N, C-alpha and C positions, 0 to 999 in steps of 0.2 A: 696760754696767752700768746706764746710764740707761734704755735700752730695756727691759731686764729689769724694772726698777722700775715703769715705766709699764704694762707688760703685766700684771705680777703684781698690783699694787695696783688696776689697772683691773678685772681679773677679780674680785677680792674685792668691789669696790664695785658692780659691775654684775650679778653672779651672781644675787642675789635678784630683780632686775628681770627678767632673762632667764628665770629659772625660772617666774615668774608668767606672763609673756607666752606662753611655750611651752605651759604646761599649760592655759591658758584664753585663747586668742587672741581669742575672740568675746565676752568678758565686758565689762561696762560699766566706765566709769572708776571708779565708786564701788567696784565689786567688786575691781578691780585695786588700788585704794588699800588696801582692807581686807586684800587678800592680802599686800601688802607689809608691812603692820603685823603680820600673823600671822607672816610669815617672820622679821622682826626680833625678834618676841616669843616665838618658839619656844624652848623650853627642855627640858631633860631632868630629870625629877623622880625622885629616889631614894626608894623606899618604905622605911619604917622596918624594922629587923630584927625578925623574928618570934620570939616566945618558944618556938614549937614548932620543934624542931631538924629535923623532917622536912619542914617547909614552906619551900621555898627563897624567898629574896628576889629581887626582880626590879627591872628598870629600865624605867620607862614614859615615853613621850614625851608631853609636854603642849604644846598649841598656845596656851594662854592661861593667865594667872594670874588667877584670879577668886576669888569668895567660897568656892568649893568646895575650893580648895587652901590649904595652910598659908601663913601670912604669912612673909615673909622675916625679919622681926624684930618684936618688940613695939613698939607706938607710942612708948613712952618711950625706946627705944633708937635711934630713927631721927633722921636729920638733917632739920631743917625746911627748907622751900623758901626761907624768908627768909635763913637762914644760907648756903645754897648760892648764892643770887643775889647777896647782898652780898659773899661771898667771891670769887665769879667776877669781879665788877666790880672789886673791890679788887686782885685779882691781875693783872688786865689792865692797870690803871693803874700798878701797881707795876713790871710788866715794861717798859712803855713808858717810864716815868720812869727806870728803871735803865739801859736802853740809851741813852737820851738823855744821862744824866749821865756815862756812861763814854765814849761816842763823840762826843758833842756834835753839831755840825752835819755831821760826816762821814756820819752815817746820818740821813736825813730822818725826821721823825716819821711822815709818811704811810707810809713804807716799813716802819717798825716796826709800825704799826697793821695793815697788810696781812699782815705776817708772823705776828702774833698771831692774827688771824682765820683764816689758813690753818692755824695750829697747832691751833685748836679743831676744825676739820673733819678734818684729817689724824690727829688723836689718836683720833677715833672709828674711823677706818679701821685705825689701828694696834692698837687694843684688840680689834677684831673679828678681825683677822688673828692676833693673839696667842692669842685664845680658840680659834680653829680649828686653828692649826698649832703652838702653843706657841713661836712665834718672832715677836718684834716687829720688823717691817721698818723700823727707824728710819733705816737708811742709805738705803734707797730713798725714804723719806718726805722726807728732807733733799734728795735729788736732785730730787724733784718741785718742792719749794719753790725751789730754785736755778734750775731750768728756767723757772719762771714769772717770777722776778725778772730772769732774763736777757732776757726779753721786755719787761718793764716798764721797767727801768732802762736808759737809753741808754748805749752804749759811750763816748760823749763825756764822761760823768760820771767825774771823777777817782777817785771812791770806789766805782766800780761793783763792783770785786772784793770790797771790804770789805762792801758792802751785801749782796752775794750770799752771802758766808760767814755774816754775821750772820743773814740770813733762814733759811738752812739750819740754823743752830745753834738758833734759836728753835723751829722746827718739829720738829727732832729731839728737843730737850729736852722739848717738850710731849708728844710721842708716847711717849717713854721713861718719863716720870714717870706718865703716864696708865696705861700698861701695868703698871708696878710697883704703883701704888695699887690697880688692879683685881685683881691677883693677891693682894695682901694682904687685900682685902675678901672675895674668894672663899674664901681659906683660912680667914679668920675666920668666914665664913658656915657652912662645913662643920663647923667646930669649935664653933659656937654662941657666938662672941664678940659683943660689943656693937659695932655699926657706929659708934655715936656715940663710944665710947671709942677705937676705932681712928682715927676721923677726927681727933679732937683730938690723939691721939698722933702722927699723921702731920704735923699742922700744927706741933707743937712740935719734932719731929725735923727737919723741913724748914727751919724758921726758924733753929735753932741750927746745923744743918749748913751752910746757906748762909753764915752769918756766920763760922763756924770755917774753912770752906774758903777764904774770901777772905783771912782773917788768915794762914793757913798759906801760901797762895800768895804773899802779900806778904813773909813771912819767907823764903820759898825764893828769891825773886828779888832780895833785898837782900844 
């Protein structure tokens, strides 16, 4: 299972690079970098329905999103970069503080920081895999995190097993939540919903859901 996760996720991560190298092996470094950006920025644009019933609608491939294409959302419905940056930093510190408060010195702070940083990278991989295959490989992602922590944390550490499990849980949860949020935003984009309204709705739902699930778990175990 671990080998399958490494091969599958490695293929998803390296395929854009290999495609560019095979199609243009003699290109310059700048051209290759632009090619990689084009690969990641490639999207499929759906043309609006025509009023003429005899004129069929079509699907066109777009390699870039520029001024000639429609905007994803009006400026007043977008999330500002400041909100994204502050929210990202706050969520990272909240995750680190929560793990430290629950497990204490059993899980070192540096291990939690590494797990969170891995979750950020692996979440991108999970979202890309979800968009291409409609399957979020969260199980394989957690195995990759556990494999790395098996190399970082020595076996002499009494909490090595716990640290390994926590690292896998953090990475898996990050990839799972990223995939769910992107599916919601994609559905809202197709329906014409406001990304800002969806963003704040997800924040409110995630906050109350986390508190309620912790309370219910406490009631269940007592």
